[in-house]
C-alpha positions as CSV (number, residue, x, y, z in Angstrom):
1,M,-43.6,-17.2,21.3
2,N,-42.0,-20.7,22.3
3,I,-42.1,-21.1,26.0
4,D,-38.4,-22.2,26.0
5,L,-37.2,-19.2,24.4
6,I,-39.2,-17.0,26.8
7,N,-37.7,-19.0,29.8
8,W,-34.2,-18.4,28.1
9,I,-34.7,-14.7,27.8
10,S,-35.7,-14.6,31.2
11,F,-32.9,-16.5,32.3
12,A,-30.4,-14.4,30.3
13,W,-32.0,-11.0,31.8
14,Q,-31.3,-12.5,35.4
15,A,-27.7,-13.1,34.5
16,L,-27.3,-9.6,33.2
17,L,-28.7,-8.2,36.3
18,K,-26.5,-10.3,38.5
19,N,-23.3,-8.5,37.5
20,R,-25.1,-4.9,37.3
21,D,-24.2,-3.4,40.7
22,W,-20.4,-4.1,40.8
23,M,-20.1,-3.3,37.2
24,T,-21.9,0.1,37.3
25,W,-19.8,1.0,40.4
26,N,-16.6,0.0,38.9
27,L,-17.5,1.8,35.6
28,F,-18.4,4.9,37.7
29,L,-14.8,4.9,39.6
30,A,-13.3,4.3,36.0
31,V,-15.2,7.3,34.1
32,L,-14.8,9.7,37.1
33,P,-11.1,10.8,36.1
34,W,-12.3,10.9,32.6
35,A,-14.9,13.5,33.7
36,L,-12.3,15.3,35.9
37,S,-10.3,15.6,32.9
38,L,-12.8,17.7,31.2
39,W,-12.4,20.1,33.8
40,L,-8.7,19.8,34.7
41,F,-7.4,20.0,31.2
42,G,-9.8,22.0,29.2
43,K,-13.2,21.4,27.7
44,P,-13.0,19.2,24.5
45,R,-14.2,20.7,21.1
46,S,-17.0,18.1,20.8
47,R,-20.3,18.8,22.6
48,W,-21.5,15.3,22.3
49,L,-18.3,14.0,23.9
50,R,-18.8,16.4,26.9
51,W,-22.4,15.4,27.4
52,G,-21.5,11.8,26.7
53,V,-19.0,11.7,29.4
54,V,-21.2,13.8,31.9
55,S,-24.2,11.5,31.1
56,L,-22.2,8.2,31.5
57,T,-20.9,9.5,34.9
58,V,-24.3,10.4,36.2
59,A,-25.8,7.3,34.9
60,T,-23.2,5.0,36.8
61,F,-23.2,7.4,39.9
62,I,-26.9,7.3,40.6
63,P,-27.5,3.6,41.4
64,H,-24.8,4.0,44.0
65,A,-25.2,7.5,45.4
66,S,-25.9,6.3,49.0
67,H,-22.7,4.1,48.7
68,A,-20.8,7.1,47.5
69,L,-22.2,9.2,50.4
70,Q,-21.1,6.5,52.9
71,S,-17.6,6.5,51.4
72,S,-17.3,10.1,51.7
73,L,-18.5,10.1,55.2
74,Y,-16.0,7.3,56.0
75,I,-13.1,9.5,54.6
76,L,-14.4,12.6,56.7
77,K,-14.7,10.4,59.8
78,Y,-11.3,8.6,59.5
79,I,-9.0,11.1,58.0
80,K,-6.4,12.5,60.6
81,T,-5.3,16.0,61.0
82,S,-1.9,15.3,60.4
83,Y,-2.6,13.9,56.9
84,L,-4.6,16.8,56.2
85,I,-1.5,19.1,57.0
86,W,0.6,17.0,54.8
87,A,-1.9,17.3,51.8
88,I,-2.1,21.0,52.2
89,A,1.7,21.3,52.4
90,L,2.2,19.1,49.4
91,T,-0.5,21.2,47.5
92,A,1.2,24.3,48.6
93,V,4.7,23.2,47.3
94,L,3.1,22.2,44.2
95,M,1.3,25.7,43.7
96,G,4.6,27.6,44.7
97,F,6.6,25.6,42.1
98,D,3.8,26.4,39.5
99,R,3.7,29.9,40.2
100,W,7.6,30.2,40.3
101,K,7.9,28.2,37.1
102,L,5.2,30.1,35.1
103,K,6.0,33.4,36.8
104,G,2.2,33.9,38.1
105,D,1.1,33.6,34.3
106,R,-1.5,30.8,33.8
107,S,-0.7,29.5,37.3
108,R,-3.2,27.0,38.6
109,S,-5.4,27.3,41.5
110,L,-5.5,25.3,44.8
111,L,-8.7,23.8,43.7
112,W,-7.1,22.7,40.4
113,W,-4.3,20.9,42.2
114,L,-6.7,19.0,44.6
115,G,-8.6,18.0,41.6
116,F,-5.3,16.8,39.8
117,L,-4.4,14.8,43.0
118,V,-7.8,13.1,43.0
119,F,-7.6,12.6,39.3
120,I,-4.3,10.7,39.8
121,A,-5.5,8.7,42.8
122,F,-8.7,7.5,40.8
123,L,-7.2,7.0,37.7
124,P,-5.9,3.4,38.4
125,N,-9.8,2.4,38.8
126,A,-10.0,2.7,34.9
127,P,-7.5,0.0,33.9
128,Y,-8.4,-2.1,37.0
129,V,-11.5,-3.3,35.1
130,L,-9.5,-5.6,33.1
131,T,-8.9,-7.5,36.2
132,D,-12.4,-8.0,36.6
133,I,-12.2,-10.9,33.9
134,I,-12.0,-13.2,36.9
135,H,-15.7,-12.6,37.4
136,L,-16.3,-13.8,33.9
137,V,-14.3,-17.0,34.6
138,E,-16.4,-17.4,37.6
139,D,-19.7,-16.9,35.7
140,I,-18.7,-19.3,33.0
141,R,-18.3,-22.1,35.6
142,F,-21.5,-21.2,37.2
143,Y,-23.6,-21.1,34.0
144,D,-23.6,-24.3,31.7
145,S,-25.4,-22.5,28.7
146,I,-22.9,-22.0,25.8
147,W,-25.3,-19.6,24.3
148,L,-25.8,-17.7,27.4
149,I,-22.0,-17.2,27.9
150,T,-21.5,-16.4,24.1
151,L,-24.4,-14.1,23.4
152,I,-25.1,-12.4,26.9
153,L,-21.9,-12.7,29.3
154,I,-18.9,-12.3,26.8
155,P,-20.4,-9.1,25.3
156,Q,-21.4,-7.6,28.7
157,Y,-18.1,-8.1,30.1
158,L,-16.3,-6.9,26.7
159,I,-18.3,-3.5,26.7
160,F,-17.9,-2.9,30.4
161,M,-14.0,-3.6,30.0
162,G,-13.9,-1.7,26.9
163,L,-15.4,1.4,28.2
164,G,-13.5,1.5,31.5
165,F,-10.0,1.2,29.7
166,Q,-11.0,3.5,26.9
167,A,-11.9,6.1,29.6
168,Y,-8.3,5.5,30.8
169,V,-6.9,6.0,27.5
170,L,-8.8,9.2,26.7
171,S,-8.0,10.6,30.2
172,L,-4.2,10.2,29.9
173,M,-4.4,11.2,26.1
174,R,-6.0,14.5,27.4
175,L,-3.3,14.9,30.2
176,G,-0.7,14.3,27.3
177,T,-2.6,17.3,25.0
178,Y,-2.5,19.4,28.2
179,L,1.1,19.2,28.5
180,E,1.8,19.9,24.8
181,T,-0.3,22.9,25.0
182,R,1.7,24.2,28.1
183,G,5.0,23.6,25.9
184,W,6.0,20.6,27.7
185,K,5.7,18.0,24.8
186,R,8.9,16.2,25.7
187,F,7.4,15.3,29.0
188,V,4.4,13.6,27.6
189,V,5.8,10.1,26.9
190,P,7.8,9.9,30.4
191,A,4.5,11.1,32.0
192,E,2.5,8.4,30.2
193,F,5.1,5.7,31.6
194,I,5.0,7.3,35.1
195,V,1.2,6.9,35.2
196,C,1.1,3.6,33.8
197,A,3.5,2.5,36.5
198,L,1.6,4.0,39.3
199,S,-1.8,2.4,37.9
200,A,0.2,-1.0,37.8
201,I,0.8,-0.6,41.5
202,G,-2.7,0.7,42.1
203,I,-4.3,-2.1,40.2
204,Y,-2.2,-4.7,42.3
205,M,-2.9,-3.0,45.5
206,G,-6.4,-2.9,44.8
207,R,-6.8,-6.4,43.6
208,F,-4.6,-8.3,45.9
209,R,-4.6,-5.9,48.8
210,R,-8.1,-4.6,48.5
211,F,-7.2,-1.0,49.0
212,N,-9.4,1.8,47.7
213,S,-8.5,5.0,46.1
214,W,-9.7,6.8,49.4
215,D,-7.2,4.8,51.4
216,L,-4.6,7.3,50.1
217,V,-6.4,10.0,52.4
218,T,-7.7,7.9,55.3
219,Q,-4.4,5.6,55.9
220,P,-1.6,6.7,53.4
221,D,1.1,5.6,55.9
222,R,-0.2,2.0,55.9
223,V,-0.7,2.2,52.2
224,V,2.8,3.2,51.5
225,A,4.4,0.8,54.0
226,I,2.5,-2.2,52.6
227,T,3.4,-1.2,49.0
228,M,7.0,-0.8,49.6
229,D,6.9,-4.3,51.5
230,D,5.2,-6.1,48.7
231,L,7.5,-4.3,45.9
232,A,10.6,-5.6,47.8
233,S,9.0,-9.0,47.5
234,Q,9.6,-11.1,44.2
235,R,6.1,-12.4,43.3
236,P,4.3,-8.9,44.0
237,F,7.2,-7.3,42.0
238,W,6.7,-9.3,39.1
239,V,3.1,-9.3,39.0
240,T,3.3,-5.5,39.0
241,I,6.0,-5.6,36.3
242,V,3.6,-7.7,34.1
243,T,0.6,-5.6,34.7
244,F,2.5,-2.6,33.8
245,A,3.6,-4.3,30.5
246,V,0.1,-5.2,29.7
247,I,-1.7,-1.9,30.4
248,T,1.0,0.3,28.8
249,G,1.0,-1.9,25.7
250,L,-2.7,-1.6,25.7
251,Y,-2.7,2.0,26.2
252,F,-0.3,3.0,23.2
253,L,-2.3,0.4,21.0
254,M,-5.7,2.0,21.9
255,K,-4.1,5.5,21.8
256,W,-2.9,4.8,18.3
257,V,-6.6,3.5,17.1
258,T,-8.1,6.6,18.9
259,E,-5.9,9.0,17.0
260,S,-6.2,7.0,13.7
261,I,-10.1,7.3,14.1
262,G,-10.0,10.9,14.8
263,L,-7.5,11.7,11.9
264,A,-10.0,9.8,9.8
265,Q,-12.9,11.7,10.9
266,Q,-11.2,15.0,10.4
267,S,-10.1,14.0,6.7
268,R,-13.6,13.3,6.0
269,S,-14.8,16.4,7.4
270,M,-12.3,18.3,5.5
271,A,-13.2,16.4,2.2
272,V,-17.1,17.2,2.8
273,L,-16.2,21.1,3.3
274,S,-13.7,21.0,0.1
275,N,-16.6,19.6,-1.8
276,K,-19.1,22.2,-0.8
């Protein structure tokens, strides 16, 4: 094999490894809500989908297990008793409304509501991966090989951002399906818009203010105060509006594509069964 080709492959491999750590961590945070949705909103019919989500979650978690443990210890160390009281009170209110609305039938447990709050808190991490395009710009400036950029870096970023955002789409679609099964179909679209708006705010606070999802637990008063101040300012407000428009438009586009693929597969399966 030509020595120049060997050197190029080695250089390309090093370029891939350069982004491995932060990509796998961000992808884990993006896939985590999707994994939670399998428990919160009912198991999907496809066994391959269930095992695929679990495998992807585990594969992206393992390289950062120590970091995740440190984050968990940080939360336990800095969370205040008053925050826990407010969290328990909020959960109790949700459970009370749930039992009153459903009259005790099919009402959800305390563990379910805690899981749902974690789901909402971590969901903005999925569309957040789109903002990691700034790292691609930095990599393009750093590397001067057009072949490396075209054949290695751009596909790497496309796969990474595609998986992350698709996890967001499927998570939100599962929430919509869950609402439909509960008889709340009319709330599906409003819920999608609300979640996209919350995600846009979360993306801004994560990218520009460098907050993490667990800051909602360790310092919620500071998160809320800074968020309110930023949204009252012109530049952060419009950045959030543009972010909301982008992720909402992409969400409904990808939702349509995903549903179309699902319908095509169902039609193909029905055609196969009818021919037997």
